[in-house]
Structures are given as structure tokens and as C-alpha cells.
C-alpha positions, 0 to 999 in steps of 0.5 A: 807714381808720384805721391803729393805732400798732401797724400803723404801727410794724410796717409801718415796721419791716418796710419797714426790714428788707426794704430792709436785706435787699435791700441786704445781698443786693445787696452780697453779690452784688457782693462775690461777683462781685468775689471770683470774678473776682479768683480767676479772674484769678489762676488764669488768670494762672498758666495763662498763666505756665505756658504761656508758660514751656513755649512758650519751652522747646518753641520753642527754636531754632525760627524759625516758631512757627506750625509748631511749634504746629500740626505738632509733635504732641508739643508740642501734647500739652503744651499740651493737658495744660496745658488738661486740668490747669487746665480752661482754654481756650487760644488762640494768635494771631500778631502780626496777631491770627489765631488759630493754635490753640485748645485745649480749646474750639470750633474757631475757628482761621481763622474768627475773629481777635482785635479790634484793640482787644484787640491794642492792649491787649495790645501795652502789655505788660500782662495784659488781663482781660475778661469776655464773648465776646471780640468774637465769638470765644466762643459764650458769656461767659467769663473771659479773660486775654490776654498778648503774649509774645516767642517767639524772633523772633516775637511771640505772643498767649496767651489763657487763658479759663474759663467763667463758668457756675460763677460763675452757678451759684455766684451762684444757690446763694449767692443762694438760700441767702441769700434762704432765710435772709433769709426765715426771718429776716424771718419770725422778726423779724416775729413778734418785732416783732408781740410787741414792738409789742403790748407797746410800744403796750399802755400807749397803748391803756390810756390811750386806753381810760381817756380814752374812759371819762373822756369818759363821766364815769368818773373812777375809772379808772387806767392800770396802770404798768410800768417807768420809761420814757417810756410809764410816765411818761406813764401816771403823768402821766395817772393824776395828771391823772385823780386831779385830775379826780376830785378836781375832780369830787368837789369840784364835787359836794360844792360843789353839795351844800354850797351847797344845804344852806347856802342851804336853812338860812337860807331855811327859817328866813326862810320859817318866821318870815315864815309864822308872822307872816302866819298869826298863829302869832307874836303881834304883840308877838314879831314885832320879835324874829323880824324881827331873826332874819329880818334875821340870816338874810338877812345870813348868806345875803348873806354866803354869796352874796358868798363864793361870788361871791368864790370864783368870781372867784378861780378864774376869775382875775378878781381882780387883785393891785395890789401896793404897798409899805405898812405891814401894821399899817394893815390890822391896826388898820383891821380891829380898829377896824372890829370894835370893837363886836363886841369889846366885846360879846364881852368879848374882850381884844386883845393885841399891838396895838403897831404898829411900821412893818413894810412888806410888798409886797402888795395892801392891799385883799386883805390887809385882807380876809384879816385881816378873815376871820381876825379874824371867825373868831377872834371867833366862837370866842373865849369871853367874857373870852377874848383875841385877840393879834396878832404881826408879825415879819420872817423873812428877806425875808418878814413873818409875821403871826399871829393867836391866839385863846383857846378850844377850839382845833382837833383835830389830825386836823382841822388839814390840812382847815381851808382846804378849802371848806365844811369845818367842824370841829364836834367841837372848835369847835361848829357855828357857824350863821353860817359856811359854811366859805368864809372860810378857803379865800378867805384861802388863795387870796388869800395864795397869789396874793400870793406868800405862804403861810398855816398854822394851829396849835392846841392843843386846848382852849387856843388857835388861831393862824393865820399868813400870810407876805407878801414884804417887798420887790418881786421882783427882775427 
């Protein structure tokens, strides 16, 4: 049977409370017994002191203490008065341990004798305090204090005792009160523990319920947060994870939808042109023209598939960065020369191409691909007789590369989204049928992999600048 966190916590708390209560009860009982014993010892010491003092007065000049105690009724009355006022039983024994007189209890005179062990203890001159039946002298357990005194020429043992029934009753009363109070306290504590445990584990139950819904595909659920303790931090972390999962799920759905759309458009065009040539709709003299269009669409389809493969490799971590120190102008000039024909056909002016050795620590192949994508993007949106300019500058341990093209620019509200997959900002730049919205996303990932950053700035209707940074030197180990 699965135990909940609430039950486990409550069981642990209840166990601690019960064990603590029992330990407290035992400690209180031990302290009570000790206190009661000390109090009785003090009382019996006073009784023996008084009795010894009275005996010295009563036996002054007498030679036989036994005869004084037994035969003198007036003196016996004094001893009995002490017994009555102190509620203590008094025993008197001679030097051999024979009990001479018993006042206040069962008549044990002549039938019992003090044990040699007890006599030896009193012979040391110290008071002897014990709890028990005094080796069979008493019929019940009693507190007894014994002392050896010298009365005239004769030694005498005086023993004062009191019943421990009072102690038993006292312990019973105090224990009953304690356990009654402890029971009420445990009941109250149990109720509070249940309420507190429920409140404490509620966030965990909420997270569990949310996780179960996640398992069923519902990524919109969130865990309510209360307070700022560790559980609230766990809920916040869980909500952050949920938001990321929801964003990833939405991105996946959008990715699939965009892929389907981007693939459908060139494939539909290709199929239409080919079908037109096969069924004679397109005359033979126009077929060469439409074959060129088919080739363009096939090229667009190939680039789209390649970009998708690149993104898949990037997200799977299959791209390896082989960084080295080299001149970044090599990549810039290589891209410009590779696009020379497009630059001439588009009547685009290249500015700022003044190579000055500027070293960066990066992967030349990846940097070339980034610059190629940014150059390709600039050529698409630069109008005839427009310009594309390059700028390279050092910035405190980094090198910043900027590519600016004239044109319609990007709307301010679209700037935060230009590096997202499949994003196309149609309002300001028009829908370019050759682009799928993947190039800039690939640029961002490649730059980030090399420890740099990429950004965009634009003035709508005039220009757009894409800038990225790369480290100038290898990282320090």
C-alpha cells in the first residue's frame, strides 16, 4: 500500500510526540520519587533528632535504658506523643539489634531483630536511610531512617519510619493528571499536525496533479504559488519548466505546420509546371522558361531541406566547433566574391570592404556560413542601386562584425522575432518566396555556439543592420 507524504509526515510527528511524552512522564516520575524521598528523609531526620533529645532528658541518671522505655509509662507517653504529632513509627533496639519498643505500628517487639547489615551501617555513626520492609521487620514497604545514639552508658538504635502509601498515591495522582493532560495535548497536536501537514503538502499534490496532466499532453496547467519558501521555489521552477515545455510543444506544432506549408508551395509549383508541359497546356516554345522556374523551385526546395537538416544537427548537438585564431576578413571577402554575380545583377554597391587584419577565435567554416546567410538575406532585400556595407571593429576582447543594407528596413514591432524559426516580417520587407525564415535562426545558433552574440537594428524605410560578435582570443584556462 502506497503511503502519502502527509501520512508519513504525520506518523513521524506523532511518533516523536508520543516518545517525547513518555520520556517526559518517566522523567517527571523519577524526579517526583526523588523529591518525595528527600522530603521524607528530611522529616524522619527531624523525628530522630527530637526523639534522641527527649531520650537524653528522660533517661538522665538511669542505668538501664530498656527499663526506662518499657516500665516508665510517663516516658513512653512522651514517645507516643512524638509518634502522634509526626505520624512516624518509632523503633528502639539495643546494641544487639533486639527491638525493645515499637511505637505507632504493629507489635514486633521480641519477634524481630535488626539485621547485622543494618546494624553495621548505623555503627559507622552516619544516618541510614532506606526504602523497604527493613529485612522483614515491616509488613509493608516503608521509608526508614536509623541512627545509633549513646544514652548514658548504653548504645541505642533509633529508627523512625513512615509509610510509602502516600508516595504511591501521589505518584498515581500526578501520573493520572500528567497522562490526561498529555492525551489532550496529543489530541490537540494531532489536529494541528494534520492541518499543518495538509497545508505543507498541498503544493506537492498540486505539482503531482500538474505532472499527471503533463503526462497526458496538457501543457497549459500551472501550479499556484504561495509564499517564498522552498516549496514556492519548487512551484516556480515547475511553472518555468511547464512554460518551456508548452513553448517547445507550440514551436514543434508551428514547425510542422511551417514545414508543410514551405514544402507544399514549391512542390505545387513544380507539379503544376510539369503537368502543364505534359498535357500540352504549356506550348513547346515556353517550356524552356517554365523549366527554369521548375529548377528555381527545386533549388528552393533543396535549400529548405538543407536548412532543416542543419537545424536538426544543431539542436541534436552534432555540430562541432573547431575554433582557431584567424582573420575574419577572410570569411567576409570570400562571401562577397562568391556572390559577385548576384551583386552585379542586382546593381548593388558594396561599401566598407577594406580588409584590415582582425583576428578572431572562432570556427572559420561556421563564421563563413553566418556571413553567407546574412549576405544572402541582405541581397534579397536591397533594392537596385542600393548598398551593402561592412564594418569590423574591436570591442574590449571581442570583435564586432556589422552588415548593413539599404532598403525598406524592419518594423520596430518585428525586431524581437527576426531570429525565430520560420519568421517572416511581411509588412515592411515583403514576402520573399525564396526564403523560409530559417537562415537567421541558424545564424543565431551558430554564433551562440562560438561564445558570441547576434543582434539586429533597423530604421524602417531606410536601412537594416545585422551585427554579431566573436571572441578575439581563446578563453583563459
